[in-house]
MARFI-443466 format. One line per 10 residues: their letters; for each residue x, y, z of N, C-alpha, C. Coordinates in steps of 0.05 Angstrom, whole numbers. Layout:
<nodes>
a = X,Y,Z,X,Y,Z,X,Y,Z  ...
</nodes>
This chain:
<nodes>
mihysplvaf = 846,-305,-1429,816,-290,-1433,805,-275,-1412  814,-274,-1389,803,-254,-1370,809,-227,-1378  826,-225,-1386,836,-198,-1397,819,-175,-1416  802,-196,-1425,786,-182,-1450,754,-185,-1444  754,-187,-1408,723,-183,-1399,717,-156,-1396  734,-135,-1395,723,-107,-1392,714,-97,-1424  727,-110,-1439,726,-99,-1471,694,-116,-1476  694,-134,-1470,668,-148,-1470,650,-132,-1462  649,-120,-1431,627,-107,-1421,622,-82,-1435  643,-69,-1445,639,-44,-1458,626,-49,-1483
lvtlasiaai = 629,-69,-1499,616,-73,-1522,581,-83,-1519  580,-101,-1506,552,-113,-1495,545,-88,-1486  547,-78,-1472,536,-52,-1456,521,-30,-1487  549,-24,-1500,544,-2,-1523,519,-16,-1536  525,-42,-1544,503,-57,-1565,477,-54,-1552  473,-66,-1531,449,-66,-1515,436,-37,-1515  443,-16,-1511,434,2,-1503,425,12,-1534  442,11,-1548,435,23,-1575,406,8,-1587  403,-15,-1581,386,-33,-1587,362,-26,-1572  365,-18,-1549,344,-4,-1531,327,20,-1544
lssrfgkkfq = 353,33,-1549,339,68,-1560,330,60,-1583  334,44,-1605,319,41,-1629,292,21,-1627  290,10,-1603,264,-8,-1603,239,2,-1591  220,-13,-1592,197,1,-1583,191,1,-1556  211,-22,-1543,211,-33,-1516,225,1,-1497  245,12,-1512,262,40,-1504,244,58,-1504  227,68,-1518,206,88,-1531,185,87,-1506  179,66,-1503,158,52,-1485,159,58,-1456  176,57,-1448,181,57,-1419,202,88,-1417  192,110,-1411,205,147,-1408,190,151,-1383
dipnerslht = 219,163,-1373,214,184,-1351,200,205,-1358  185,220,-1350,164,236,-1352,169,256,-1333  183,284,-1348,188,308,-1320,171,311,-1311  168,321,-1286,160,322,-1268,164,353,-1246  154,357,-1219,159,384,-1205,191,375,-1191  198,350,-1193,212,334,-1176,241,333,-1196  235,337,-1232,264,327,-1241,278,352,-1247  301,339,-1258,330,364,-1269,317,364,-1294  307,352,-1307,308,346,-1340,278,350,-1355  277,363,-1374,254,378,-1385,241,362,-1407
aptpriggvg = 254,337,-1414,240,321,-1442,242,291,-1437  218,278,-1445,216,242,-1440,231,233,-1450  255,217,-1429,274,207,-1433,271,172,-1429  277,156,-1448,282,128,-1440,291,121,-1411  291,110,-1397,298,104,-1365,306,77,-1360  314,56,-1381,320,33,-1381,348,30,-1389  367,46,-1386,388,36,-1398,406,17,-1375  399,17,-1352,412,1,-1341,406,-29,-1345  393,-33,-1361,384,-58,-1369,410,-65,-1391  416,-49,-1402,445,-53,-1424,470,-49,-1410
lmagvlgswm = 470,-41,-1385,497,-37,-1367,497,-59,-1356  473,-68,-1340,478,-101,-1326,478,-122,-1349  473,-112,-1372,475,-136,-1394,510,-142,-1396  522,-118,-1402,546,-114,-1402,557,-125,-1380  558,-117,-1359,567,-128,-1332,571,-169,-1331  544,-171,-1327,539,-199,-1333,551,-214,-1355  551,-205,-1381,560,-221,-1404,588,-222,-1398  603,-196,-1397,637,-207,-1387,640,-223,-1365  628,-220,-1346,632,-238,-1324,633,-267,-1332  614,-277,-1347,621,-301,-1365,641,-312,-1367
ilnsllswwl = 660,-299,-1375,690,-298,-1379,708,-315,-1357  696,-304,-1334,702,-307,-1311,694,-323,-1289  676,-340,-1302,653,-357,-1290,662,-374,-1267  689,-377,-1266,694,-402,-1239,705,-374,-1212  701,-350,-1217,706,-337,-1199,673,-330,-1187  652,-332,-1206,631,-324,-1189,618,-343,-1168  604,-330,-1150,591,-342,-1127,563,-337,-1130  549,-356,-1113,520,-357,-1110,507,-333,-1098  522,-329,-1068,515,-302,-1058,519,-277,-1072  530,-276,-1099,535,-248,-1109,514,-248,-1135
llpllgliav = 518,-275,-1149,500,-272,-1171,470,-274,-1161  461,-293,-1150,430,-292,-1138,423,-263,-1134  440,-252,-1111,415,-226,-1104,418,-205,-1125  438,-207,-1140,447,-187,-1158,423,-191,-1179  418,-218,-1190,401,-216,-1210,371,-213,-1195  365,-218,-1172,340,-216,-1159,331,-180,-1157  354,-169,-1153,352,-139,-1155,344,-129,-1176  356,-141,-1201,363,-123,-1228,328,-129,-1233  316,-154,-1230,291,-165,-1246,270,-143,-1230  274,-146,-1205,254,-121,-1183,258,-92,-1191
sllddirnlp = 284,-89,-1194,278,-65,-1207,274,-53,-1229  275,-77,-1251,264,-66,-1277,234,-65,-1271  223,-82,-1257,195,-78,-1252,185,-55,-1242  201,-53,-1233,197,-23,-1214,200,4,-1232  214,6,-1253,221,16,-1278,197,21,-1291  180,-4,-1291,163,-13,-1315,133,0,-1292  128,-13,-1273,105,-13,-1265,101,5,-1232  126,14,-1223,124,25,-1200,116,12,-1181  132,-10,-1164,129,-25,-1141,128,-8,-1116  109,-15,-1090,111,-8,-1071,137,-7,-1057
vrlrllvqlv = 141,13,-1042,167,17,-1025,174,-2,-1011  156,-21,-995,161,-43,-972,169,-64,-994  160,-65,-1019,169,-92,-1027,198,-94,-1040  200,-67,-1047,227,-65,-1061,249,-65,-1037  249,-44,-1018,262,-47,-985,263,-82,-981  239,-96,-981,245,-125,-975,261,-133,-988  260,-135,-1008,279,-148,-1035,312,-139,-1030  309,-113,-1021,342,-103,-1018,354,-112,-994  334,-112,-968,341,-128,-949,350,-159,-948  336,-175,-965,344,-198,-970,369,-204,-978
aaailvaglg = 374,-184,-1004,395,-187,-1029,423,-181,-1009  417,-167,-988,433,-157,-972,447,-177,-948  428,-192,-941,427,-214,-923,445,-238,-932  428,-241,-958,445,-263,-977,483,-263,-978  483,-233,-988,514,-220,-984,534,-230,-967  520,-224,-940,534,-215,-918,537,-247,-906  518,-262,-907,511,-296,-904,533,-303,-919  528,-304,-945,554,-316,-963,585,-309,-962  586,-288,-953,613,-277,-946,618,-291,-920  606,-299,-907,617,-311,-875,617,-291,-855
lferegtlva = 607,-267,-860,613,-246,-839,601,-253,-813  584,-271,-813,572,-272,-787,587,-291,-768  601,-312,-785,622,-325,-770,643,-305,-762  658,-294,-781,686,-281,-776,683,-253,-762  661,-243,-769,665,-218,-755,645,-216,-725  624,-233,-727,603,-233,-702,576,-223,-711  558,-225,-696,530,-215,-712,527,-185,-708  535,-169,-690,536,-146,-687,544,-129,-712  568,-132,-722,578,-133,-745,575,-132,-764  559,-163,-770,548,-167,-791,524,-150,-801
lavllftawl = 507,-149,-779,481,-141,-779,483,-109,-789  509,-102,-780,514,-67,-785,516,-73,-820  531,-90,-825,543,-96,-853,518,-90,-865  501,-110,-862,481,-118,-882,461,-87,-877  455,-72,-862,440,-53,-862,459,-25,-880  476,-30,-879,489,-9,-890,494,-14,-918  495,-46,-923,489,-54,-954,460,-42,-971  448,-50,-951,423,-41,-966,415,-9,-967  426,10,-949,430,38,-950,444,43,-970  479,26,-979,489,33,-1010,470,35,-1031
tnlynfmdgs = 454,10,-1027,432,2,-1051,413,25,-1061  406,32,-1042,387,55,-1042,400,79,-1046  421,89,-1032,436,122,-1039,439,116,-1068  451,97,-1076,463,100,-1108,435,109,-1129  409,98,-1120,391,104,-1132,386,135,-1121  385,142,-1102,378,173,-1098,397,199,-1112  423,187,-1110,446,197,-1132,439,200,-1159  423,177,-1176,422,172,-1202,400,191,-1206  405,226,-1217,379,244,-1222,397,270,-1239  426,254,-1252,435,283,-1264,451,278,-1287
nglaggmalf = 451,281,-1311,471,266,-1329,497,263,-1328  508,242,-1331,538,225,-1325,541,223,-1293  520,233,-1276,533,227,-1250,538,197,-1238  509,185,-1241,522,154,-1232,539,138,-1245  534,143,-1274,555,130,-1281,585,132,-1285  590,164,-1277,617,174,-1267,620,159,-1244  606,162,-1234,613,150,-1204,624,128,-1205  614,101,-1216,618,71,-1226,644,77,-1243  650,98,-1261,674,89,-1279,694,91,-1261  693,114,-1238,716,128,-1224,716,106,-1198
gfssygiaal = 695,98,-1184,694,77,-1164,704,51,-1169  691,40,-1189,703,14,-1197,724,10,-1206  737,32,-1225,766,32,-1236,788,31,-1208  775,47,-1190,794,44,-1159,797,16,-1150  770,6,-1150,775,-21,-1135,791,-40,-1155  794,-38,-1181,804,-58,-1194,833,-47,-1193  847,-21,-1193,871,-13,-1187,881,-23,-1165  861,-20,-1149,868,-32,-1117,880,-64,-1117  857,-82,-1130,861,-106,-1132,886,-114,-1148  894,-105,-1172,922,-106,-1183,941,-97,-1163
lannepfamm = 942,-78,-1149,962,-81,-1134,969,-104,-1115  943,-107,-1100,945,-133,-1088,948,-155,-1098  961,-155,-1123,963,-179,-1141,940,-203,-1151  918,-195,-1146,894,-202,-1149,885,-198,-1177  890,-209,-1197,883,-200,-1222,850,-208,-1237  843,-234,-1223,817,-241,-1233,798,-220,-1221  796,-213,-1193,780,-195,-1176,779,-167,-1197  804,-158,-1206,809,-132,-1213,794,-137,-1241  798,-151,-1260,781,-156,-1278,751,-156,-1274  742,-164,-1262,708,-167,-1247,700,-132,-1241
nfaisaaala = 717,-121,-1231,712,-90,-1225,722,-76,-1253  738,-77,-1262,741,-60,-1291,721,-69,-1312  712,-97,-1304,691,-91,-1330,664,-76,-1321  658,-72,-1292,637,-58,-1283,644,-28,-1292  663,-9,-1291,678,5,-1296,677,12,-1332  681,-10,-1343,680,-7,-1373,651,-9,-1384  636,-19,-1372,598,-20,-1375,593,6,-1374  609,24,-1347,589,49,-1343,603,65,-1363  625,63,-1365,637,82,-1390,619,79,-1415  612,51,-1426,594,54,-1451,571,67,-1448
flyfnfpsak = 560,66,-1421,529,71,-1414,531,107,-1416  562,119,-1409,565,150,-1401,561,152,-1438  574,139,-1456,569,157,-1482,544,158,-1491  525,151,-1478,489,151,-1491,478,174,-1463  496,180,-1446,483,190,-1419,498,220,-1415  524,226,-1427,535,245,-1420,553,259,-1444  547,280,-1449,536,307,-1442,504,310,-1440  498,298,-1454,471,304,-1458,455,269,-1455  432,269,-1449,422,247,-1440,407,230,-1465  415,217,-1477,394,201,-1493,381,175,-1480
ifmgdagsip = 390,170,-1455,381,148,-1441,387,154,-1410  367,144,-1389,375,145,-1365,377,117,-1354  389,116,-1328,395,91,-1324,379,77,-1313  364,84,-1294,335,82,-1291,337,62,-1257  326,50,-1244,318,33,-1219,347,0,-1227  332,-5,-1252,349,-32,-1259,378,-26,-1270  389,0,-1269,416,-2,-1267,431,10,-1237  418,33,-1231,427,48,-1203,428,28,-1177  404,9,-1179,401,-8,-1151,418,-25,-1149  424,-44,-1182,446,-63,-1178,465,-52,-1173
lgflvaamgl = 475,-27,-1183,507,-13,-1182,511,-12,-1152  485,3,-1135,495,4,-1107,501,-19,-1095  481,-40,-1094,490,-63,-1086,516,-68,-1089  527,-70,-1111,557,-78,-1129,579,-60,-1108  572,-35,-1107,596,-29,-1099,599,-34,-1069  575,-46,-1052,577,-63,-1027,584,-85,-1026  581,-106,-1048,593,-127,-1054,620,-132,-1060  624,-118,-1081,654,-111,-1085,675,-103,-1062  666,-84,-1046,680,-77,-1029,681,-92,-1012  660,-103,-1006,662,-127,-981,684,-146,-990
wgwqqgcwpm = 676,-154,-1012,694,-179,-1023,726,-171,-1024  735,-149,-1037,756,-144,-1033,770,-138,-1003  752,-139,-987,768,-127,-954,766,-157,-948  749,-174,-954,757,-202,-946,783,-217,-958  785,-211,-983,809,-222,-998,838,-208,-994  838,-195,-969,852,-177,-964,870,-152,-984  846,-146,-1010,859,-130,-1027,860,-98,-1011  841,-93,-993,838,-69,-981,830,-68,-952  838,-46,-935,828,-45,-911,788,-36,-913  779,-42,-887,751,-35,-892,744,-9,-896
wfpllvfspf = 759,18,-891,750,45,-897,756,51,-929  764,35,-946,773,40,-975,750,45,-995  730,26,-990,713,31,-1006,688,58,-995  692,61,-971,676,82,-965,692,107,-968  708,108,-974,725,133,-986,726,140,-1013  727,109,-1023,726,117,-1056,692,129,-1065  680,115,-1050,650,125,-1060,634,135,-1047  653,166,-1027,647,179,-1003,628,201,-1016  635,211,-1047,619,231,-1065,588,230,-1059  586,198,-1065,552,190,-1065,548,180,-1034
ivdasvtlir = 561,177,-1018,553,174,-986,549,194,-975  569,211,-973,559,238,-962,537,251,-965  534,258,-996,504,272,-1001,488,261,-994  481,236,-999,455,214,-999,456,224,-970  472,212,-947,469,206,-918,462,238,-902  480,256,-914,476,277,-899,448,292,-909  435,291,-933,412,299,-939,392,285,-931  399,254,-926,372,240,-906,371,251,-876  388,246,-864,391,254,-835,382,283,-837  380,306,-848,373,330,-850,339,327,-852
ralrgakite = 339,317,-874,300,309,-874,292,295,-849  304,277,-842,298,258,-820,290,282,-798  315,292,-786,308,311,-763,284,331,-769  279,341,-792,259,359,-794,225,349,-798  225,319,-795,207,307,-798,193,300,-829  208,307,-839,201,300,-878,201,268,-881  188,261,-903,189,230,-911,212,227,-926  229,207,-907,255,201,-922,251,179,-949  223,167,-955,220,156,-977,214,169,-998  202,198,-997,190,211,-1012,211,226,-1031
ahrehyyqra = 204,222,-1056,222,240,-1075,229,273,-1074  255,286,-1080,254,309,-1069,277,320,-1091  283,342,-1089,307,356,-1099,327,374,-1080  336,357,-1056,345,365,-1036,373,358,-1037  383,343,-1045,410,337,-1053,416,352,-1062  452,359,-1054,473,372,-1062,472,385,-1087  475,362,-1100,480,352,-1134,449,370,-1150  431,357,-1128,404,376,-1142,407,402,-1139  406,416,-1113,414,440,-1114,423,458,-1131  455,444,-1132,473,459,-1152,463,462,-1185
iqmgwghrkl = 445,436,-1187,435,443,-1211,413,467,-1216  393,467,-1194,378,494,-1189,387,515,-1190  415,527,-1184,427,538,-1176,442,557,-1206  437,536,-1224,447,540,-1252,475,534,-1259  478,515,-1241,507,498,-1248,506,483,-1283  485,475,-1283,478,460,-1314,486,426,-1301  479,410,-1324,491,383,-1315,518,376,-1325  530,382,-1342,560,391,-1358,571,394,-1330  570,426,-1326,597,438,-1311,592,418,-1275  567,412,-1265,560,391,-1243,580,365,-1249
alaeyalmas = 571,352,-1267,585,327,-1269,621,329,-1271  631,350,-1282,660,350,-1286,665,364,-1257  656,379,-1240,665,379,-1220,656,359,-1201  643,342,-1208,636,314,-1187,662,298,-1199  671,295,-1217,684,275,-1237,714,283,-1221  725,308,-1220,749,323,-1207,747,307,-1176  721,315,-1165,718,304,-1132,724,266,-1134  709,264,-1152,718,232,-1155,739,219,-1160  758,233,-1179,784,224,-1181,808,231,-1159  799,255,-1141,823,261,-1125,813,242,-1100
vaasallcre = 787,239,-1096,780,219,-1068,797,192,-1073  787,175,-1104,802,159,-1109,837,151,-1101  839,176,-1114,871,174,-1118,889,175,-1086  873,193,-1075,884,192,-1049,877,163,-1032  858,148,-1033,850,127,-1021,869,109,-1041  878,108,-1053,897,87,-1075,921,92,-1062  931,118,-1049,955,122,-1042,964,113,-1016  940,111,-1001,943,105,-972,923,78,-966  923,61,-986,913,36,-990,920,13,-955  944,13,-960,957,-2,-945,956,7,-914
qtlpwlllli = 948,38,-906,941,45,-883,922,27,-867  914,15,-848,901,3,-831,879,26,-823  878,51,-815,857,77,-820,872,97,-817  879,115,-847,887,139,-844,878,162,-835  882,168,-807,860,182,-793,872,213,-801  886,227,-812,889,248,-825,886,251,-857  888,236,-864,862,237,-892,837,239,-888  821,223,-868,800,219,-864,786,241,-863  807,258,-843,799,287,-826,798,302,-842  818,307,-862,820,328,-890,800,319,-906
wagiyavvmt = 787,297,-915,764,301,-932,747,301,-920  741,297,-896,714,311,-871,708,335,-880  733,349,-870,740,379,-868,725,390,-903  740,379,-929,730,387,-950,704,381,-954  694,363,-944,667,357,-949,647,380,-934  660,381,-909,648,405,-891,640,433,-898  658,438,-912,666,469,-923,658,466,-955  653,450,-970,637,448,-995,611,451,-988  598,439,-972,568,433,-955,562,457,-945  584,477,-936,574,495,-920,568,514,-948
vldrnwiqfn = 588,515,-959,585,539,-974,562,540,-998  553,512,-1005,533,512,-1022,500,515,-1004  508,511,-983,487,515,-962,475,542,-965  505,560,-961,504,592,-962,484,601,-983  500,592,-1013,487,597,-1031,457,592,-1045  453,569,-1033,421,557,-1028,409,580,-1019  413,587,-994,398,608,-978,396,634,-997  416,636,-1009,421,672,-1026,399,666,-1048  400,643,-1065,392,634,-1081,359,636,-1083  347,628,-1059,316,630,-1056,307,654,-1047
nrerk = 326,666,-1028,321,699,-1027,321,704,-1050  335,712,-1074,325,725,-1095,310,715,-1107  301,692,-1109,277,677,-1121,253,688,-1111  249,695,-1087,227,706,-1070,218,736,-1077  241,747,-1084,238,775,-1085,231,786,-1121
</nodes>
């Protein structure tokens, strides 16, 4: 039965989003374009509800694997994030819930006992950051869904190579749900993921990455490299904004993917370029997954990211200079 979980995830997500799009619920809660948006037409923004329904529905087949420290914080994040999509909750409340979710995960995995307080606290904070950064990177058609497809597929392949088939199916279920979501979100977007999808997905990046590490499926660096297309863009952008005194909680259009769209790349071209990057990063991580710390691989990717960001920065400056003339 466990082999059917990805198919269940795909079909439940497909049916759920189709139902949302045809319902008054979907039409009522739309993302209205503003000066920070990359889209031009009002679009339903609760597609993440269907995606998470697919993940949770498929996981019912794997109920013997599910743990309270994974399901409890995940359900809490889905509920609070959906409320945020509907009512725009205060930032402090959302952040508190995300920190509590991260704390439950870290405690449930036993990291305080196994790795010590300092390591556990560092992982807790990084989990909260991963939860947020996935939301920050959900701003272009096909981007967040594509990262979930490539990222969790990589988790699943690595788990299979480690002979942990049930855990692999859990990850393949997430990637299958993401694939179904992409049917409605790329190349043109009939629906957006919204916080109800992006926040739980960010949490699952950390949760499944840590769980796989604890089970010996991969070394600690593996999830960081697999999801580095999102981690690098979001982290560098946040650091740069913080250094110049900008409000890091304020919505903006300064991520590299956002600037590429503004310079005329278009959603489709950007997504395909990002997919090529995601696939390349994932393939290299899988090839080197048995190494404790592949310094050369990490240095190569650090250099690639540095070059790409430098080129985009220069093009952005030239673009702004032309716009001022």
